[in-house]
N, C-alpha and C positions, 0 to 999 in steps of 0.2 A: 817279252816285255816293252816292248815299246805299241804293241797292239791296244793296251787301253789307251794310249790318246788318239786313237780315230773314231770317229763318231759314225760309224756304220759302213757300209760298203760301198758307199757311193760319196764320203768324203772328198771334197774338191782340194783340202789341204792335204792330201795323204795318197801315197801310192806304192804298192810291193811289185816288185819285179819278180820274175820265174828265177834271177836266182839268189832269192831273200834280201836284194837290196832294199831298204826301207827310204821314202821319199818321204820328207816333211814341210810344209810351208808354215813360218812363223814369224811373228814380229819380236824383236830385241830391244833393246836401251838402246843400239847404234843403229836400227832400221831394221827394213825387212832382210828374209834369208831363204833361202831353200837348202836342207840338209840332207845329205844321201849318205845312210849308214849300211855298212855290209860287214855282216861278221864274212871271218876266214877261219872256221876250226884247222884247215890245215896246219895252217901259221901259227894259229893260237893266237890272234889278233883282229881288231875291228879295224875297217879301212873305214875313214869319215870323209866327204869331202863338202864346202859349202860351196854357194853361191850369193853376192849380194851384200848389201851394206853390213849387216850384223853376221858375216860369215866367220872373224876371229872369235866372235862373243860365242855363237853357236859352235864351233870347234872345241874352244875353252871347256864347257859343257858337256860335253859328249860322255866323259866319265862319270858324273856325276848323273846322266840321263841314264846310263847302263847300271845304276847302281852304285858306283863306288862310296856314295855320302852315306848310304845305310852302313854305319858302324857299329848297329846293334844285334844284326842275324846272328852275332855269334854266339849270344846269350840267347837263343831262340833251344828249346827243347821240347817237342812233343812229348805228349804224357802218353804212357804206355795204355792206360784207359781208353785214348783215342786212336783206334790204329786206323781208322782213315786218313787220319792227319799225319802218323807216323807213314805214311804209305807214301802220302803226297808230300811228304818231305824227303823220303827218300828218294822218287823220281825227279823232283825239281831241286836239287841240295845248292845249286847254285844261284838261283832266281833271288834277285836282290829288290828292292823298292827303288826304283829310279825319280829323278825331278827332272822337269820341264822348265824350271823357273819362269814362268808364264804364267801368273797368277789370275789377272784379268782374263787372259784368254780362257781359261779352265773355268772361272765363273761363269762367262758370257755361254757358254757351249752347259755347263751342270743346269744353270737359268732355266734352260728349253727343256731339259729333263724332266722336272719338276711334275708332281703327279700325273704323267703321262707316259704312254708306252714307250719304250725305245724307238719302236717303230716310227710315230709320231715326232718325236723328238730328235731323229736323224733326218728324217723328210723336213724341218724347220729349217736343221743346221745347213743342209743342203742348199734349199732354196735362197734362205738368208747371204749366204756368203757366195752364192752366183751370182746373184741382184748384185751386192753393194761390196763386195770383197774386190780385191787387184790380182793382174797376173805378178804371181811370184818369180824374183829372179832366179836364173837358170834355164838348163833344157827341159826341166820333167812337166813344163806347161801345167802346175799347178797353181793355185789360188789363195791368195792372204787371208786370212779372216778379219774382218771390220775394225778400223781404231776405235778405241773409246768414244770418238767426236761423231765416227762414222754411225755407230750404233745407233746414238742419239740422233742422228738426222732421220732414220728411216720411219718413214709415212706412217700412218695408225693402219691403212688399207694394208699396205704389203705384211705387217706383223701380222695383220687376220687373214689375207692370203696365204701365210704359211700355218697358217693353224694355231697362233701364237695371241694370247688372251693377254688382258691388261695384266693382270695379277703375276704374271711370269715375266712378261716385257719390262714390269716396273726393275724387277730386279736389276737388269743388265743396265737401265735407265739412269737410275739412280747412282747406283756403283761407277757410272764412268768419269763423271767428275773426280772421282778418287781413286782412278786408277792407280797413280805413281805412287799413292800410298799402299794399295794394296801390293804392289812388288817390295816395299820396304817388310813386309811381313816374313818374308822370305829368313829375314837374319834373326828371326824372334823365337822364342822356345815353343813347342808344341800348343802348350795350352793357353798362350799366349798369342798367337798366329788363329786359332780356333775361335779366342774370345774377340779378335778385332772383325775376323771376318764375319763372326753373329750379327757384330756391332752394325751390319747394312741391313737396310728392309727388306723381309724376305728371303734372307738366308739362316738358316736354321741347323739342326744338329745333320742332318745329311747333304745339304749343299756345300757346307763348310768340309765334312769328310771328303766329298768328290772332287772338292779343291785340292786341299792338301794330299789327297794321294796323288796327283799328277804332278801338281805344281810344285810341292815342298817337299815329296817324300817322307811323308810322317807313315810311320811301319803302324800305328796304333789306330789309324781313323780310321775304323770302323763303318761301314755305310748303315747305322741304323735310319729307322723311318725309311727302308728301301721296300718294296714291295715283296721283295723273293728273299732279300741277302740271308736275315735273322732266320726266315724257316729254309734254306737250304743247308744254312752250318749248323744250325742247331740237329736235324735231321741226321747229319753225316758224323756229327760227335757224342748222339745221344738214341739215335733211331725214332727220335720223338721229334715233331713239328713245333716248334714254340714261335712263341711272339717276340717283338724287340726285349722284352723286360724277361721272359723267361730264358731266351739266349745270352742277354747279356751277362746274368749268372753263370753259365755255363763257359761262357770266354773268358772273365773276370781273371781265372788264374793264367790267362795269357796280355795279361794287360803290359802295355807296351809293344806287342806284335799282335793285336786282333786284325789288323787289317792283312797284315802278313797271313795269318790263320786264314781269314776268308780270300786270299789269292789265291792261297796254296791248294786253298779245297775246290777252288774254281777252276785251278788251271787241270786237277785232276776229275774235271768232271762231274763232281759232287753235287747234285739236286735231289730234290724229294721228289714222292713220287705224285705225278698230277694225274687229277678225276676231275671230270666232269667238261664244260664247255670252254674253249676257249674265249678270253675277254673280246669282243667286237671293237672293232673302231669306231669311229665315227663320220657319218658321210655328209655331216655339212660344216661349215665354217663358222667358226663361235662368231657371235656376233654382239655379244651381252656383254657391256664392262664388268667386272668382277672387278671389286676394292680389291686393292694393295693387301697382301700377306703383313700380320704386325704381329711381332710376338711369337713366341717359342711354339704356342698349342698349335700354330697353322703352318707356321714357316719351316719349312722342309732345307 
């Protein structure tokens, strides 16, 4: 459940031990924290520890992090005409949509993932956090992601060395002064939170969904605009590979649970057949200033 918060295998804000313990460094309204969460199935409980000024806030949020606030799951019922989803729900009946309550953090990471491969995005996150993050409290040796102010002070050449062009970095830079307001979207209804996020320059349907999946725990935040998701989900449900519009028609019957459908199928390993060569990664650092994305047509 917590793995969706990790940005690649080398994420410096994240660690998982052999005993299954998950360590996560983050910032809270009360200050930085390192949180350790370990499931103890034999005792039917979860053990959590935290270090730093934000420890109490983080520990209070552990139930939400593990999906306690997901109060719509009982209304979800896969349709019999979608056997792949029926099997996925049967295999993961206890999966819930968690929320980490860190909106700006989710936005800054998701902005790096716009219009590039996961390999490129995770490499950029690692480099920027290692260069401009700070040591997290506690014994895990993790790093904290930069504060909103620190993101705005990153020199342009450092963004370029991380492979992040102007269009993507502007999303974080322009959102940073509104970071406090972004955190207040946690109290808004789902549609209002989506609208508030998409009012930011460069934030469209995809970025809003990625943020709300992690920070808000919205069970309907389907990743429309993703290169793979609609194709994989539509193939799993219908046997056909469809685009966003076609997939939207298929999953409309699950409105209110569309991200739940997306994630259950992902947990089940549902992917479309892949043919042809893999996408090649760029071999140079971008050096052209790309105009900032504006409007829904280009914003992800």
